[in-house]
C-alpha positions as CSV (number, residue, x, y, z in Angstrom):
1,M,7.1,38.1,24.5
2,K,9.9,38.0,21.6
3,W,11.3,34.7,19.7
4,P,14.7,34.2,19.8
5,A,16.6,35.6,16.6
6,W,17.8,31.7,15.6
7,F,13.5,31.1,15.7
8,R,11.2,31.0,12.4
9,L,7.9,30.2,11.0
10,L,7.7,28.6,7.9
11,R,4.6,29.9,6.2
12,N,4.0,28.2,3.5
13,P,5.3,24.3,4.8
14,R,5.3,21.9,1.1
15,P,3.1,18.5,2.2
16,L,4.2,15.3,2.2
17,P,3.9,12.9,-0.8
18,P,1.2,10.9,-0.1
19,A,2.0,7.2,1.0
20,S,2.2,3.9,-1.8
21,P,1.7,0.8,-1.0
22,T,3.9,-0.2,-4.3
23,A,6.6,2.3,-3.2
24,C,10.0,-0.1,-2.3
25,P,10.8,-0.3,1.4
26,A,14.4,0.1,0.6
27,C,15.0,2.7,-1.8
28,G,11.0,4.2,-2.5
29,D,11.0,3.7,-6.3
30,E,7.3,2.3,-7.9
31,M,7.9,-0.9,-8.4
32,V,6.2,-3.4,-10.8
33,V,3.5,-6.2,-10.5
34,V,4.9,-9.7,-10.8
35,E,2.0,-11.7,-9.9
36,K,-1.4,-11.2,-8.0
37,F,-2.6,-14.4,-5.7
38,T,-5.9,-15.0,-4.6
39,M,-6.4,-18.6,-4.3
40,M,-6.6,-18.9,-1.2
41,G,-9.2,-16.2,-0.2
42,D,-6.0,-12.9,0.6
43,D,-5.4,-10.3,-2.5
44,I,-1.7,-11.3,-2.3
45,R,1.0,-9.8,-4.8
46,T,4.0,-10.2,-5.5
47,Y,5.5,-6.7,-6.3
48,R,9.5,-6.3,-8.2
49,C,12.2,-2.8,-8.0
50,K,13.6,-2.7,-10.8
51,R,16.5,-0.6,-8.9
52,C,17.1,-2.9,-6.2
53,K,16.0,-6.2,-8.0
54,T,14.1,-6.7,-5.4
55,E,10.6,-9.0,-4.9
56,H,8.1,-8.0,-1.8
57,D,4.9,-9.5,-1.3
58,I,2.3,-7.6,-0.2
59,D,-1.0,-8.6,1.5
60,F,-4.0,-6.0,0.5
61,G,-6.7,-8.5,2.5
62,T,-9.7,-10.6,2.1
63,A,-10.1,-10.9,-2.1
64,L,-12.8,-9.7,-3.8
65,W,-14.5,-12.9,-5.2
66,K,-14.3,-14.3,-1.4
67,L,-15.9,-11.4,-0.3
68,M,-19.0,-12.1,-2.5
69,S,-18.8,-15.8,-2.2
70,D,-19.6,-15.6,1.4
71,A,-22.5,-13.0,0.7
72,N,-23.4,-15.0,-1.2
73,E,-24.0,-18.2,1.1
74,R,-24.9,-16.8,3.0
75,D,-28.4,-15.0,1.1
76,S,-29.0,-18.3,-0.1
77,G,-28.8,-20.4,3.5
78,E,-32.3,-18.6,4.3
């Protein structure tokens, strides 16, 4: 089969950069940490973008201290 003249194969496509959780969703610039809040058991961090001047809250899941505390409670209860 002969390929059409406009069809070209890419020999060496560039890989995509890895996704960063600290990249600003609006402009893509890296954000800096403003506050880290773990008092409720969730690891929630507030990031600020220098370019957009906006703040974004990112939830990274359950905080490590909460997981360790729950594991110690289960072990001591036996």
